[in-house]
Backbone bond lengths (Angstrom), bond angles and torsions (degrees), N, CA, C in turn:
res aa  C-N    CA-C-N  psi(-1)  N-CA   C-N-CA  omega(-1)  CA-C   N-CA-C  phi
1 X - - - 1.450 - - 1.593 109.62 -
2 X 1.254 114.37 129.35 1.424 121.57 -178.75 1.518 111.56 -82.16
3 X 1.297 116.79 134.84 1.488 121.92 -177.60 1.607 103.08 -82.54
4 X 1.342 110.01 121.81 1.503 116.01 175.53 1.466 115.81 -104.67
5 X 1.334 115.07 -3.18 1.413 122.47 177.83 1.554 108.80 -75.87
6 X 1.329 119.54 142.57 1.462 118.47 177.23 1.501 111.10 -68.86
7 X 1.266 114.90 142.53 1.526 122.29 179.80 1.558 105.54 -83.42
8 X 1.382 113.93 125.02 1.478 114.24 -172.22 1.580 106.07 -133.70
9 X 1.359 107.32 161.52 1.519 118.35 167.77 1.549 105.03 -115.62
10 X 1.352 111.60 131.77 1.444 118.10 177.43 1.542 110.95 -92.96
11 X 1.288 118.74 126.09 1.453 122.41 178.83 1.497 107.73 -122.00
12 X 1.308 118.20 95.28 1.373 125.11 178.42 1.599 114.82 -98.70
13 X 1.217 115.34 158.80 1.470 117.85 176.75 1.536 112.29 168.58
14 X 1.289 114.74 178.78 1.497 120.11 178.87 1.493 111.17 -76.20
15 X 1.335 117.48 -38.72 1.467 121.67 -179.65 1.540 107.41 53.11
16 X 1.314 116.80 56.18 1.442 122.22 -168.38 1.557 111.14 -124.27
17 X 1.278 121.73 63.52 1.482 129.37 12.94 1.557 109.09 -100.75
18 X 1.293 117.63 161.87 1.457 121.09 169.21 1.523 109.12 -68.31
19 X 1.281 117.69 142.61 1.488 121.72 -176.00 1.509 112.60 -137.37
20 X 1.267 116.25 -179.18 1.461 120.48 -179.19 1.472 117.02 -60.06
21 X 1.220 115.90 -30.42 1.530 122.27 170.81 1.514 112.89 -59.28
22 X 1.353 116.56 -46.29 1.434 119.83 172.06 1.519 111.15 -61.60
23 X 1.268 119.87 -42.78 1.430 123.21 -179.63 1.586 109.68 -64.61
24 X 1.275 116.90 -37.03 1.495 120.93 179.94 1.549 109.58 -64.48
25 X 1.329 114.23 -39.36 1.488 119.87 179.99 1.499 104.94 -65.39
26 X 1.270 119.71 -50.69 1.503 121.59 -177.44 1.476 109.81 -60.48
27 X 1.300 119.95 -44.32 1.475 120.03 176.54 1.539 112.58 -57.60
28 X 1.329 116.65 -38.70 1.454 118.09 178.69 1.452 110.79 -67.87
29 X 1.374 119.00 -38.67 1.482 123.01 -176.60 1.515 111.49 -67.98
30 X 1.366 115.42 -43.73 1.476 117.19 -179.20 1.487 115.52 -65.20
31 X 1.364 114.08 -18.42 1.505 118.83 178.53 1.541 110.67 -82.05
32 X 1.312 118.92 -9.22 1.443 118.67 -177.77 1.507 110.15 -75.97
33 X 1.340 120.17 125.26 1.423 119.70 -175.78 1.496 118.35 -71.59
34 X 1.317 115.53 -15.70 1.447 120.76 -179.31 1.495 115.11 -89.52
35 X 1.419 115.79 0.73 1.431 121.02 175.51 1.509 113.17 -106.84
36 X 1.328 118.03 130.62 1.404 118.06 175.50 1.540 109.10 -84.14
37 X 1.205 118.80 -39.80 1.524 121.92 -177.62 1.532 111.56 -142.51
38 X 1.319 115.44 156.93 1.412 123.65 167.13 1.552 107.61 -116.13
39 X 1.337 115.20 125.41 1.437 117.07 -178.02 1.578 106.23 -105.74
40 X 1.340 113.13 124.14 1.487 117.00 179.42 1.592 102.02 -102.77
41 X 1.344 109.01 131.34 1.471 115.49 -177.65 1.520 107.25 -127.81
42 X 1.335 120.46 98.02 1.442 120.91 172.49 1.529 109.93 -66.26
43 X 1.245 116.35 141.31 1.438 121.12 179.80 1.546 111.51 -84.37
44 X 1.346 118.43 140.84 1.450 119.21 170.52 1.547 110.80 -58.24
45 X 1.404 111.00 -44.68 1.481 118.28 174.16 1.545 102.78 -161.05
46 X 1.234 120.58 127.10 1.401 123.30 174.24 1.503 110.64 -57.51
47 X 1.328 120.63 131.17 1.463 121.98 -177.46 1.579 112.47 -60.66
48 X 1.316 117.52 -18.09 1.459 120.00 178.77 1.490 112.03 -95.78
49 X 1.285 120.42 2.55 1.469 121.88 179.37 1.500 112.25 -118.38
50 X 1.359 115.25 157.20 1.448 121.41 -178.91 1.565 112.00 -92.62
51 X 1.316 115.89 -22.37 1.500 119.36 -177.74 1.562 110.45 -164.49
52 X 1.228 114.93 168.29 1.490 123.05 170.16 1.491 110.37 -123.76
53 X 1.245 118.44 153.18 1.476 121.02 176.47 1.446 109.97 -71.42
54 X 1.324 123.00 -49.71 1.436 125.13 -178.43 1.558 106.93 -95.44
55 X 1.284 117.68 153.81 1.447 125.44 176.70 1.556 107.31 -63.40
56 X 1.319 114.29 156.25 1.446 118.35 175.40 1.551 111.28 -61.67
57 X 1.308 116.71 -41.38 1.485 120.90 178.78 1.571 111.55 -61.13
58 X 1.363 116.56 -41.08 1.432 121.44 176.41 1.541 112.43 -63.14
59 X 1.302 116.41 -45.41 1.506 121.00 176.36 1.488 111.77 -62.74
60 X 1.327 119.10 -37.02 1.417 122.16 176.15 1.558 109.40 -64.60
61 X 1.308 115.94 -47.90 1.496 118.35 178.32 1.557 113.78 -60.75
62 X 1.346 116.77 -34.63 1.437 119.02 178.22 1.530 107.94 -64.71
63 X 1.347 111.66 -43.85 1.578 114.52 -174.40 1.530 107.26 -65.41
64 X 1.296 116.16 -42.80 1.510 117.67 178.05 1.554 112.15 -58.09
65 X 1.297 114.22 -32.65 1.512 114.30 -177.91 1.568 112.51 -78.36
66 X 1.383 117.52 -44.06 1.430 116.05 -172.01 1.520 114.35 -93.68
67 X 1.324 120.21 -16.43 1.507 119.15 177.80 1.496 103.57 -99.28
68 X 1.310 120.07 84.09 1.447 125.02 -171.93 1.577 116.15 -113.61
69 X 1.328 112.91 27.70 1.436 118.52 177.85 1.528 108.79 -86.24
70 X 1.383 116.65 144.02 1.448 116.24 -179.35 1.508 117.35 -60.70
71 X 1.314 117.76 -21.10 1.493 125.10 179.32 1.516 112.41 -80.21
72 X 1.342 114.92 -10.29 1.461 119.98 -173.42 1.547 110.63 -99.11
73 X 1.370 114.58 129.65 1.393 121.09 174.29 1.487 111.74 -111.17
74 X 1.359 118.95 126.95 1.448 117.77 177.64 1.515 105.52 -98.27
75 X 1.360 113.05 120.10 1.412 123.62 -178.84 1.518 112.27 -97.17
76 X 1.317 117.42 120.71 1.481 119.40 -178.57 1.459 115.51 -94.05
77 X 1.300 119.73 6.96 1.459 124.62 -170.80 1.502 113.47 -57.94
78 X 1.328 119.55 -43.14 1.450 119.68 -176.41 1.586 108.88 -72.38
79 X 1.281 115.96 -35.91 1.448 118.83 -179.44 1.578 108.18 -69.27
80 X 1.254 113.63 -43.79 1.557 119.69 -177.92 1.536 107.93 -63.41
81 X 1.334 119.45 -28.13 1.460 122.36 -175.07 1.547 106.75 -67.66
82 X 1.268 120.93 -30.72 1.399 122.56 176.72 1.529 114.81 77.44
83 X 1.319 117.84 13.53 1.459 121.11 -178.18 1.544 103.59 -156.31
84 X 1.368 116.41 163.91 1.499 120.33 176.13 1.554 110.88 -55.18
85 X 1.248 118.97 137.42 1.479 126.94 -179.54 1.545 105.61 -126.07
86 X 1.297 115.90 134.03 1.460 119.60 177.74 1.553 108.08 -84.56
87 X 1.394 110.02 147.41 1.511 116.51 177.53 1.485 114.99 -49.34
88 X 1.380 112.20 -40.76 1.494 119.49 -178.12 1.548 111.51 -58.60
89 X 1.297 113.89 -38.32 1.513 121.26 178.35 1.448 109.49 -69.41
90 X 1.351 120.54 -40.84 1.441 120.28 -178.68 1.511 109.82 -70.19
91 X 1.260 118.99 -40.35 1.494 123.95 173.29 1.538 109.00 -54.03
92 X 1.298 118.35 -49.01 1.475 122.57 -178.82 1.533 109.21 -62.22
93 X 1.299 116.69 -44.74 1.566 117.45 -179.11 1.508 111.79 -66.72
94 X 1.304 115.88 -40.55 1.524 119.27 -179.29 1.469 110.82 -72.26
95 X 1.277 118.26 -25.17 1.519 120.00 -174.43 1.503 112.99 -68.27
96 X 1.331 119.29 -14.34 1.425 121.11 173.09 1.513 112.04 -67.47
97 X 1.326 117.02 -22.45 1.469 117.75 -175.81 1.491 113.23 -124.18
98 X 1.321 116.65 -12.90 1.462 122.60 -172.58 1.525 110.09 -133.26
99 X 1.281 120.51 153.12 1.481 125.33 167.90 1.485 105.40 -92.28
100 X 1.373 115.85 92.28 1.430 121.73 -179.13 1.533 112.29 -80.58
101 X 1.236 118.41 82.10 1.492 124.02 -175.90 1.465 113.17 -87.53
102 X 1.279 120.68 -20.10 1.485 124.00 -170.80 1.570 109.64 -130.70
103 X 1.328 113.76 144.34 1.475 124.84 174.84 1.550 104.91 -125.12
104 X 1.269 115.61 128.03 1.459 125.43 -177.72 1.508 105.86 -97.27
105 X 1.398 115.65 127.77 1.425 120.30 173.43 1.529 110.71 -143.07
106 X 1.281 117.85 158.68 1.422 122.65 164.57 1.430 113.99 -84.80
107 X 1.348 120.63 148.05 1.476 123.42 -171.74 1.555 104.50 -64.81
108 X 1.311 124.15 -16.21 1.469 120.62 177.42 1.506 112.17 -65.46
109 X 1.312 118.35 -16.02 1.489 123.09 179.81 1.527 109.57 -81.16
110 X 1.343 121.90 -15.84 1.374 122.45 -171.28 1.566 113.64 -62.55
111 X 1.319 114.34 -32.50 1.512 120.14 -175.80 1.487 110.65 -66.15
112 X 1.341 119.29 -25.06 1.440 122.08 -174.99 1.553 114.76 -120.60
113 X 1.312 114.05 1.43 1.459 115.49 -169.55 1.487 115.19 -65.05
114 X 1.254 123.27 -22.28 1.445 126.31 174.96 1.542 112.41 -68.73
115 X 1.357 113.77 -16.23 1.447 116.09 175.56 1.513 116.05 -87.70
116 X 1.363 114.12 -4.70 1.449 119.93 -178.85 1.546 106.69 -60.44
117 X 1.330 116.26 146.42 1.513 120.93 173.06 1.486 108.66 -57.50
118 X 1.345 115.08 128.98 1.529 121.26 176.72 1.472 112.72 55.57
119 X 1.287 116.95 41.07 1.508 122.83 178.65 1.498 111.34 -56.25
120 X 1.314 117.15 -48.78 1.460 120.34 -176.08 1.478 110.67 -58.11
121 X 1.366 119.72 -41.11 1.454 117.08 179.11 1.480 110.71 -70.50
122 X 1.326 120.07 -41.07 1.461 121.69 175.22 1.493 111.87 -54.41
123 X 1.326 116.04 -48.08 1.490 123.79 -174.85 1.521 110.48 -63.10
124 X 1.385 116.66 -28.22 1.441 119.48 177.88 1.530 111.69 -81.23
125 X 1.361 115.14 -29.61 1.466 118.78 -168.47 1.515 113.98 -92.13
126 X 1.407 119.01 -20.82 1.488 120.58 -172.89 1.482 113.37 -129.40
127 X 1.299 115.81 165.15 1.417 126.96 164.41 1.476 107.05 -95.59
128 X 1.298 116.77 132.75 1.502 118.82 179.97 1.550 106.97 -92.71
129 X 1.280 115.03 130.95 1.492 121.46 173.41 1.538 104.99 -100.02
130 X 1.250 117.33 105.53 1.473 123.73 -173.06 1.493 110.36 -102.20
131 X 1.337 117.77 118.14 1.396 122.38 173.67 1.536 110.61 -95.89
132 X 1.329 116.52 117.13 1.477 120.57 -168.24 1.583 106.86 -77.36
133 X 1.352 109.51 141.89 1.404 121.39 172.34 1.488 107.70 -121.47
134 X 1.332 120.60 137.18 1.385 124.32 178.48 1.578 112.45 -52.19
135 X 1.319 114.20 136.00 1.436 117.18 -179.10 1.507 116.30 89.87
136 X 1.330 115.76 -12.02 1.464 123.66 -176.54 1.533 109.79 -123.43
137 X 1.331 117.81 68.84 1.413 120.54 -171.47 1.541 114.86 -119.01
138 X 1.333 116.80 19.05 1.475 118.73 -178.70 1.460 105.65 -130.77
139 X 1.348 112.58 158.40 1.499 121.23 177.38 1.496 112.04 111.96
140 X 1.344 116.85 2.92 1.492 118.91 176.45 1.490 113.07 -63.59
141 X 1.306 119.40 -27.41 1.446 121.40 -177.08 1.543 111.84 -61.21
142 X 1.364 114.90 -18.21 1.484 117.14 179.80 1.530 110.83 -77.75
143 X 1.307 117.94 -21.98 1.480 119.79 -173.19 1.495 111.09 -88.66
144 X 1.326 116.49 135.92 1.455 120.80 179.91 1.536 110.57 -70.69
145 X 1.351 116.71 -47.48 1.434 123.59 -176.41 1.509 108.41 -139.83
146 X 1.288 116.47 131.34 1.514 118.71 -177.39 1.558 109.05 -158.14
147 X 1.354 110.74 155.78 1.441 119.98 169.06 1.502 107.25 -125.35
148 X 1.324 116.55 133.54 1.428 123.59 -179.64 1.563 111.49 -96.54
149 X 1.331 116.37 138.77 1.410 123.51 175.49 1.466 110.58 -127.01
150 X 1.258 117.99 140.50 1.540 121.51 173.75 1.481 104.11 -104.06
151 X 1.327 113.26 145.73 1.451 121.41 -179.69 1.504 108.27 -148.55
152 X 1.273 117.78 127.27 1.510 121.85 177.49 1.524 110.45 -85.05
153 X 1.294 115.57 74.51 1.462 117.60 179.36 1.586 105.20 -144.69
154 X 1.281 113.12 85.84 1.462 121.10 -174.47 1.494 117.85 -70.84
155 X 1.405 119.48 -7.35 1.419 118.52 -173.80 1.550 111.47 -78.20
156 X 1.307 111.46 162.05 1.565 116.39 177.80 1.572 102.30 -143.43
157 X 1.315 109.37 154.57 1.503 118.25 176.52 1.546 109.33 -62.66
158 X 1.280 116.88 -41.54 1.484 118.53 -177.64 1.538 110.45 -61.36
159 X 1.365 117.60 -41.05 1.438 121.75 -179.72 1.489 109.61 -66.42
160 X 1.368 116.44 -41.21 1.480 120.19 177.96 1.549 110.23 -60.04
161 X 1.321 117.98 -42.81 1.413 122.89 -178.02 1.541 110.29 -67.87
162 X 1.370 116.20 -45.72 1.477 119.60 178.88 1.496 115.47 -64.35
163 X 1.300 116.38 -39.50 1.490 120.66 -176.68 1.563 109.77 -94.66
164 X 1.298 120.18 -5.39 1.374 125.02 179.08 1.491 113.80 52.19
165 X 1.380 115.46 48.91 1.435 122.95 -171.93 1.520 107.12 -115.72
166 X 1.271 117.66 146.59 1.402 119.91 178.41 1.574 114.82 -125.01
167 X 1.343 114.16 13.86 1.493 118.98 177.87 1.502 112.95 -55.05
168 X 1.302 121.02 -32.90 1.428 124.17 -178.44 1.522 115.30 -102.37
169 X 1.366 112.93 24.29 1.492 119.78 178.57 1.478 106.77 -108.24
170 X 1.376 117.77 137.10 1.417 124.05 175.57 1.555 109.33 -55.98
171 X 1.290 115.55 136.55 1.481 121.64 -176.27 1.524 113.16 -64.46
172 X 1.283 119.34 -16.10 1.459 119.43 176.67 1.507 112.51 -76.47
173 X 1.333 118.97 -22.42 1.425 119.18 177.78 1.584 110.68 -115.95
174 X 1.279 119.85 -4.89 1.412 122.26 -174.51 1.486 114.39 -55.89
175 X 1.356 123.31 -38.88 1.446 118.17 179.38 1.516 111.08 -65.26
176 X 1.282 121.52 -40.98 1.456 119.33 -178.06 1.493 112.16 -74.95
177 X 1.332 121.01 -31.21 1.461 122.19 166.45 1.453 114.04 -58.97
178 X 1.296 117.32 -47.16 1.469 122.51 178.64 1.466 110.79 -59.53
179 X 1.321 120.19 -39.71 1.399 122.89 -178.01 1.544 112.02 -65.42
180 X 1.357 115.03 -41.73 1.408 120.07 175.25 1.511 114.03 -67.47
181 X 1.252 117.03 -36.70 1.450 122.07 -179.53 1.498 111.81 -68.29
182 X 1.335 116.15 -40.13 1.459 120.23 -179.54 1.525 115.59 -86.53
183 X 1.337 117.03 -26.85 1.474 117.71 -179.59 1.510 114.28 -114.94
184 X 1.304 113.66 -16.40 1.489 118.98 179.65 1.572 110.59 76.58
185 X 1.340 118.00 16.35 1.435 118.08 175.51 1.576 110.01 -130.82
186 X 1.283 117.98 153.56 1.454 118.16 -179.91 1.524 108.90 -76.23
């Protein structure tokens, strides 16, 4: 039987806020000839976090604005759920329409990845596309199948929030990010 579903990589996250590092990852992914699409899935709330700075709807809107490549699909499923959704659940939902072969993570996730809901099933089902971050280079032995990528993009959303800086934010969303960083409201 021939697979007619598009082969995709799922890139989920808080994107609170999305920054040029996220954009560089997506640019690298869309250049891969073996991927039909990259699906960006902003979380309503990361199951490991208590809150987000920006609302889920705002983060979804930011993603729709800056990830504008024709190979990129912005999936609103987790935001529309209105509660934390596990990656395994999103993979299951998307698998009805896509061949979800790849999951995109930063190497900072490796330390806790075994605590992800249904990690063993995910680990059997996907190839992990791991984007390395300095200081987070262990934990690969946990993954069944993976490809490592290096990327010179040292910024992080948590640093942007803590330092209230927008230098690494796409200019199309910088004003609204700045407003949230300085006033705490969308």
